[in-house]
N, C-alpha and C positions, 0 to 999 in steps of 0.2 A: 276529742281526746288526743293528746300528743303522744306519739310513739317514741319512746326513748331508745336511743341506740345502746346496745350492750357495751360495757366498758372494754377497752382493749385488754385482752387477756395477759399480754406480756407486762403491760403497765400494772395490772392488778397483782400479778405474781411478784413483781419487783417491790411494790408497796408492802405486800405481805412479808417479804424477806426482810425489808427494813424494820418493820414493826417487830418481827420475831427476833432480829439481831439486837435491837435496843432492849427488848424484854430480857434477853439472855444476859446482857451486861448489867441490868438492873436487879438481877437476882431472882427472876421468876423460877420457881422450882421445876425441875425436869419431870417430876411426877407430882400431880396435884390431886389429893384426895378431895372428893366432893364435900364441900362444907357450906355451899351457898344454900340459903333457905329455899325450901320447896313447900309451898302451902297446900294443905288439904282442907283449908277453911276459906270458903268463898268470900266471906266478909272481910277477912284479913287481907286476902289477895287483892280485892278490888280497892280497899282502902289504901293499901300500899301503892298500887298503880296510880290512883288518882291524886294522892297527897304528895308523892315524891317530887313532882315537877316544881322547881323553884324554891324548895324548902330544905332546911337542914335535915338530913336523914337521921342523924344520931339524936339530935335534940328535939325534933318535932315529929317526924314520921314514926321512928321506931317505938317511942313510948306509946303512941296512939294505937299502933298495930298490936303491940303487946297487951294493951288494955282490952282491945277487942277480943283477943284470944282468951284472955282470962275472965272477962266479965260477960262476954256474949258467946259462950261456946255453942249455943244453938243457932247462931247466925252463920252457920257453916254452909248453908245452901242458898241458892238464889231464891227459892220458894219462901224461905224465911226472911230474906232481905226485902223481897217485894212487899211483904206484910209490914215491915218496919217503915218502908217508904210511904205506903198508903196511910200509916198512922202518923206521919210527920215526925218520925223519930231519927231521921238521918243525921241531923246535926249532933244529936246526943250520942249516937253510935260512933261518929267520927271524932267527937269532942272538938268540933270545928264549926264556927258560926258564919264565916264568909260564904256568901251564897254561891260563888262560882264553882268551888270544889264540891259543895253539897249537891248542887244541881247536876254537875258532871257525874258524880257517883250515882245519883238517881237515874239519870239517862242511861248509864251503862247497865244498871240493874234491870231497868225496864227492857232494854234492848235484848239482854241475855234471856230474860223471862219469855219474851215474845219468840225468841229463837229456840225455846224449849231447852235451854241450858239450865242445869240445876246444880250439879256437883263440879268440883274442880277438875275431875276427870273428864266431864262433858266439855268444859272450857278448854282443857288441854287438847282434846281431840279436835275441837272446832278451830283452834288456832293454827292447826296444820293445814287448814283449807284456805286457799287463796281467795275463794269467793266470799267466805265468812269474813276474812280480814279486810277485803275491799268494802264490804258493808259496814264493818266496824269503823273504818276510816271516815265514813260519812257523819259520824257523831261529832258534835262540836267539842274541840279540845283533845280529840284523839288523833294522834299522828303515828307515823311508823315507829318512832321511839317507844311510845306507850305500848304498842302491840308487841314489839320485840322484848320490852321489859317484862310484860305479862308472861310472854313465852318462857323467859328465863325463870320466872318465879313458879311456873308449874312444871319445870323440869325439861323443857325443850331446849335443845342446843342452839343458842342464838347469841347475837351481840346487839345490845341496845346502844346506838350511837348517841352519846350525850357529850357535854362539854369536856368531860374527862377523857373520853376516847379521842375527841378532836385535839385536845392538848397533847396527848401522847403521840398522836399521829404527826402533828406538826414537829414535835421534838425528834421524831424518827425521820423527818425530811419528806413526809408525804404531804403534798400540797393540794391534792384533789379533795375538795370538801363535800363532794356529792354524797348523800346519805347512803345510798345503796353501794357505792364504791367502797366507802369506809367500812361498812358492815361486812362486805365480802372480804376485804383485805384483812380485817381482824379475825374473821372466821378462818381464813386460810393460814394466817399467822399462828393461830392456836393449833391448827392441824400440823403445821411444821414443827411446833414445839411439843407435839403429842400431849396436849392439854385439852381438857373439856372446854368447849367454846364458852359456855356460860360461866365456868370457873375463871377463864381468862378475862372475861368481861368484869367479873367481881374483883380479880386481882388488880387490873388496871384502875378500876374505880377506887379501890382501897389505897393504892399507891398515890394516885393523884390527889385524893382527899387529904391524905397525910401531908403531902407537899404543900397544900393550901393552908392546913391547920396543924403545923408540927406539934403544937402544944397538946393535941389530942392523942399523940402516938402512944403514950403510956396507958391510955384507957381503951384503946382499940382492941 
């Protein structure tokens, strides 16, 4: 196992300041009420976490998660999801046929079931454990971004470093592309702005998504 050197603290603080300064010029609110989704439904949580990578959130992920919340209210616990997995109903639950994401969802459900996780509160508590997260990283297709994204969705203050975060960082003049460095820089930037870290993550995502697809601004 390779031991990674901790980032230079001064470099990290300078990066955080650059990000915070750019956010201020781009109109980030000085106070930001919590508006980001927090799931209390395990099926919706895991579907969102698994489907979001590489897909349009608004047109693909959001409708499917909404459908799960509406049509599968009882799939709110891992114990219910494991039954659906055993019955071969995962593709129907997700409204998704491609095997990669279906299998990834199933592996995640099985992992959580074996770890004796059942509710979103159980998952929220477990995601605060470094040991649990290290085990979760061993699952195929689960990386640091997935874990941090899940953390945000259950109400844990975190930043999920995706392409939007990276784009914003580059625009702010931050050239260090290391995942942990960027995560910490944006966390500290949120602190400098006195904004919830998970809400800052959502604000950056929303802003960059609108920059990519300005035609969606009116429906956001």
